[in-house]
C-alpha positions in Angstrom: 27.4 -38.9 13.2 25.7 -35.7 12.0 25.1 -35.5 8.2 25.7 -31.8 7.6 24.7 -32.0 3.9 21.2 -33.1 4.8 20.9 -30.5 7.6 21.9 -27.8 5.1 19.3 -29.1 2.6 16.6 -29.1 5.3 17.6 -25.5 6.2 17.4 -24.4 2.6 14.0 -26.2 2.1 12.6 -24.2 5.0 14.1 -21.0 3.7 13.1 -21.2 0.1 9.7 -22.8 0.8 8.8 -20.3 3.5 6.7 -18.3 1.0 4.1 -20.9 1.8 4.5 -20.2 5.5 3.5 -16.6 4.9 0.1 -17.6 3.9 -0.3 -20.3 6.6 1.4 -18.6 9.6 1.5 -15.0 8.4 -1.8 -14.1 10.0 -0.9 -15.0 13.6 2.6 -13.6 13.2 1.2 -10.4 11.8 -1.2 -10.2 14.8 1.7 -10.7 17.2 3.5 -7.8 15.5 0.8 -5.4 16.3 1.2 -3.1 19.3 -0.2 -4.3 22.6 -1.3 -1.8 25.3 1.6 -1.3 27.8 4.2 -3.1 25.5 6.5 -1.1 23.4 8.0 -3.8 21.1 6.7 -7.0 19.6 10.1 -8.7 19.1 10.0 -10.8 22.3 6.6 -12.2 21.3 7.7 -12.8 17.7 10.8 -14.7 18.9 8.7 -16.6 21.4 6.2 -17.6 18.7 9.0 -18.9 16.4 10.7 -20.7 19.3 7.6 -22.6 20.1 6.9 -23.4 16.5 10.4 -24.7 15.8 10.3 -26.8 19.0 7.1 -28.5 17.7 8.9 -29.2 14.4 11.8 -30.7 16.2 9.5 -33.0 18.3 7.8 -34.1 15.0 11.2 -34.9 13.6 12.0 -37.0 16.6 8.8 -39.0 16.3 9.1 -39.6 12.5 12.8 -40.3 12.9 12.0 -43.1 15.4 9.5 -44.5 12.9 12.1 -44.3 10.1 14.7 -46.0 12.3 12.2 -48.9 12.8 11.4 -49.1 9.1 15.0 -48.9 7.9 16.2 -52.1 9.5 18.3 -52.8 6.4 19.8 -49.7 4.7 19.5 -51.2 1.2 15.8 -52.0 1.6 14.7 -49.5 4.2 16.2 -46.0 3.5 16.0 -46.0 -0.3 12.2 -46.2 -0.5 11.9 -43.6 2.3 14.1 -41.2 0.4 12.2 -41.8 -2.8 9.1 -40.8 -0.8 10.9 -37.7 0.4 12.0 -36.7 -3.1 8.4 -37.1 -4.4 7.0 -35.0 -1.6 9.5 -32.2 -2.3 8.7 -32.3 -6.0 5.0 -32.1 -5.1 5.7 -29.1 -2.8 7.6 -27.4 -5.6 4.7 -27.8 -8.0 2.4 -26.5 -5.3 4.6 -23.4 -4.8 4.6 -22.7 -8.5 0.9 -23.2 -8.6 1.2 -25.9 -11.3 -0.3 -28.7 -9.2 -2.1 -28.5 -5.9 -2.3 -32.1 -4.9 -0.9 -31.3 -1.5 -4.1 -29.6 -0.6 -5.6 -33.1 -0.1 -2.9 -34.0 2.3 -3.4 -30.8 4.2 -7.1 -31.6 4.5 -6.2 -34.9 6.0 -4.0 -33.2 8.6 -6.9 -30.9 9.5 -8.4 -33.7 11.5 -5.5 -33.3 14.0 -5.8 -29.5 13.9 -9.4 -29.7 15.0 -8.2 -31.1 18.3 -5.4 -28.5 18.7 -7.2 -25.4 17.5 -9.5 -25.0 20.6 -6.4 -24.8 22.8 -4.8 -22.1 20.6 -7.9 -19.9 21.0 -7.5 -19.9 24.7 -4.1 -18.2 24.3 -5.5 -15.2 22.4 -4.9 -12.4 22.7 -1.2 -12.9 23.3 -0.1 -10.5 26.1 3.2 -12.1 27.1 6.1 -14.0 25.7 5.3 -17.3 27.4 1.9 -17.1 25.8 3.5 -16.6 22.4 5.8 -19.6 22.9 2.8 -21.8 23.8 0.8 -20.5 20.8 3.8 -21.2 18.5 4.1 -24.7 19.8 0.4 -25.4 19.0 0.6 -23.5 15.7 3.4 -25.9 14.6 0.8 -28.6 14.2 -1.2 -26.6 11.6 -1.8 -28.7 8.5 0.9 -27.6 6.1 2.2 -29.2 2.9 5.6 -27.8 3.4 5.9 -29.2 6.9 4.7 -32.6 5.6 7.3 -32.5 2.9 10.0 -31.7 5.4 8.7 -34.5 7.7 9.1 -37.0 4.8 12.6 -35.7 4.3 13.3 -36.3 8.0 11.7 -39.7 7.9 14.2 -40.7 5.2 17.1 -40.1 7.6 16.4 -43.4 9.3 17.6 -42.0 12.6 15.7 -40.2 15.3 18.5 -37.9 16.3 19.3 -36.9 12.7 15.6 -36.5 11.9 15.1 -34.2 14.9 18.1 -32.1 13.8 16.8 -31.9 10.2 13.4 -30.6 11.4 15.2 -28.1 13.7 17.2 -26.9 10.7 14.0 -26.7 8.6 12.2 -24.7 11.3 15.1 -22.3 11.6 15.0 -21.8 7.8 11.4 -20.6 8.0 12.1 -18.1 10.8 13.2 -15.2 8.7 10.1 -15.1 6.6 7.7 -15.6 9.6 9.6 -12.9 11.6 9.5 -10.5 8.7 5.8 -11.2 8.2 5.2 -10.0 11.8 7.1 -6.8 11.2 6.0 -5.9 7.6 3.2 -8.4 6.7 1.6 -6.4 3.8 4.9 -5.6 2.1 6.4 -9.1 2.3 3.1 -10.7 1.2 3.1 -8.5 -1.9 6.7 -9.5 -2.7 6.2 -13.3 -2.4 3.0 -13.2 -4.4 4.9 -12.1 -7.4 5.1 -15.0 -9.9 8.8 -14.7 -10.5 9.7 -15.0 -6.8 7.4 -17.9 -6.3 8.7 -19.6 -9.4 12.3 -19.2 -8.3 11.6 -20.7 -4.9 9.6 -23.5 -6.5 12.5 -24.4 -8.8 14.9 -24.5 -5.9 12.7 -26.8 -3.9 12.3 -28.9 -7.1 16.1 -29.2 -7.3 16.2 -30.5 -3.7 13.5 -33.1 -4.5 15.4 -34.3 -7.6 18.7 -34.4 -5.6 17.0 -36.5 -3.0 15.6 -38.9 -5.6 19.0 -39.2 -7.3 20.7 -40.0 -4.0 18.0 -42.6 -3.1 18.3 -44.4 -6.4 22.1 -44.2 -6.4 22.3 -45.5 -2.8 19.9 -48.4 -3.6 21.9 -49.4 -6.6 25.2 -49.2 -4.7 23.9 -51.2 -1.8 22.5 -53.9 -4.2 25.7 -54.1 -6.1 27.8 -54.4 -2.9 25.4 -56.9 -1.5 25.6 -59.0 -4.7 29.4 -58.8 -4.6 29.5 -59.8 -0.9 27.2 -62.7 -1.6 29.3 -63.8 -4.5 32.4 -63.6 -2.5 30.8 -65.5 0.4 29.5 -68.2 -2.0 33.0 -68.4 -3.6 34.6 -68.7 -0.2 32.2 -71.4 0.9 32.9 -73.3 -2.3 36.6 -73.1 -1.7 36.2 -74.2 1.9 34.0 -77.2 0.9 36.5 -78.1 -1.8 39.4 -77.8 0.6 37.5 -79.7 3.3 36.7 -82.6 0.9 40.2 -82.7 -0.4 41.7 -82.8 3.1 39.2 -85.4 4.4 39.4 -87.8 1.4 42.7 -89.5 2.5 41.1 -90.7 5.7 39.4 -93.8 4.3 42.6 -94.7 2.6 44.6 -94.5 5.8 42.0 -96.6 7.5 42.4 -99.2 4.8 46.2 -99.2 5.4 45.6 -100.0 9.1 43.0 -102.6 8.6 44.6 -104.7 5.8 48.1 -103.6 5.2 49.2 -106.7 3.4 46.2 -107.0 1.0 46.2 -103.2 0.2 49.9 -103.4 -0.6 49.3 -106.2 -3.0 46.3 -104.4 -4.7 48.3 -101.2 -5.0 51.2 -102.9 -6.7 48.8 -104.6 -9.2 47.0 -101.4 -10.1 50.3 -99.6 -10.6 51.5 -102.1 -13.1 48.1 -102.4 -14.9 47.5 -98.7 -15.3 50.7 -96.6 -15.1 49.2 -93.6 -16.9 46.2 -92.9 -14.7 46.3 -89.6 -12.7 46.7 -89.5 -8.9 43.0 -88.9 -8.3 42.0 -92.0 -10.4 44.7 -94.1 -8.8 43.5 -93.3 -5.3 39.9 -94.2 -6.2 41.1 -97.5 -7.8 43.3 -98.3 -4.8 40.3 -97.9 -2.5 38.2 -100.1 -4.6 40.8 -102.8 -4.8 41.2 -102.8 -1.1 37.5 -103.1 -0.6 37.3 -105.9 -3.1 40.1 -107.9 -1.5 
C-alpha cells in the first residue's frame, strides 16, 4: 500500500532542497539551455536530461529499498533505526543548506569514488546535440555525489520496502525538476536568487522540519511497537499460565480415578475415615489426603 504522506514529504524535500541542485547540476543544465546550431529550442533536451536524472534516482531508490526490506525483518527493530538515520541525514542537509555545518561534504567526497567511474562516460556524450543524448547524460549525472541525494536515499531506505522506496525517490526527483529546469532557462537569475541568505535559510528550515518530523515518527513508532509487543507478550504469558493452570486442574483427578478402579474397597474406607477425622479441611486438601490414604492402604 502506498504511503502518500511519505511520498509528499519526499517531493517537498526535493523541491525545498533543490537550491543545492542548482550548484551541483546547474552547470550542465545551463549548458543544455544554450542554443545549438540547427535547433531552435532547448526544452526537449532539458526535459530529456531531467527524465534521465529522475530515472537514476528511482533506480537508486529501488536498490536501497531492497536493502531496507532486508534489514527491516522486524518493524520494531528494523525500521525505527533506519528512520532515525534518515532524520539525522535530513537535519545534516538542513545545516548544510543554511551553511551552519558542512559535514555532508565528507560524504560527498566518499561518493566521488563512484563518480570517477561514471564521469568518463558522461564526457563522451558532450556536446549534447539530441534529446536521447540528454536522457543518457541525465541518467549518468544522477550518480553525481550529492548530499541532498544521499539524504533522500536515507529517507527511502527507511521505507523498508523496495516499491515504496522507488516511489519516494521518484517523488524526490520530480521535486527537483522545477529548479533544474529553471536553471537551464535562466541560470544566472535563479542562481542569484537562491544565493540570498534569506531564501537559503527558509529552505534549510523546511528541510530541518522534515528531519525532525522523521525522527519524531521513528521514536514514536519504536515506542508503540515496544509497548504493543510487551502487552502481547504479557497476554501470551498470562494465557499460557491460565492454560497450564487449567490443564493441571483438569488432569489432577485422573490419579484419583485410577485409585477408585484399583482398590475400591480400601479407598472407600480411607475416605470415610478422613472425612470423620477432618471435616473442616477444604476440597483441595481432602483430595490430597484421600490420595495419600489410598496409597498407604
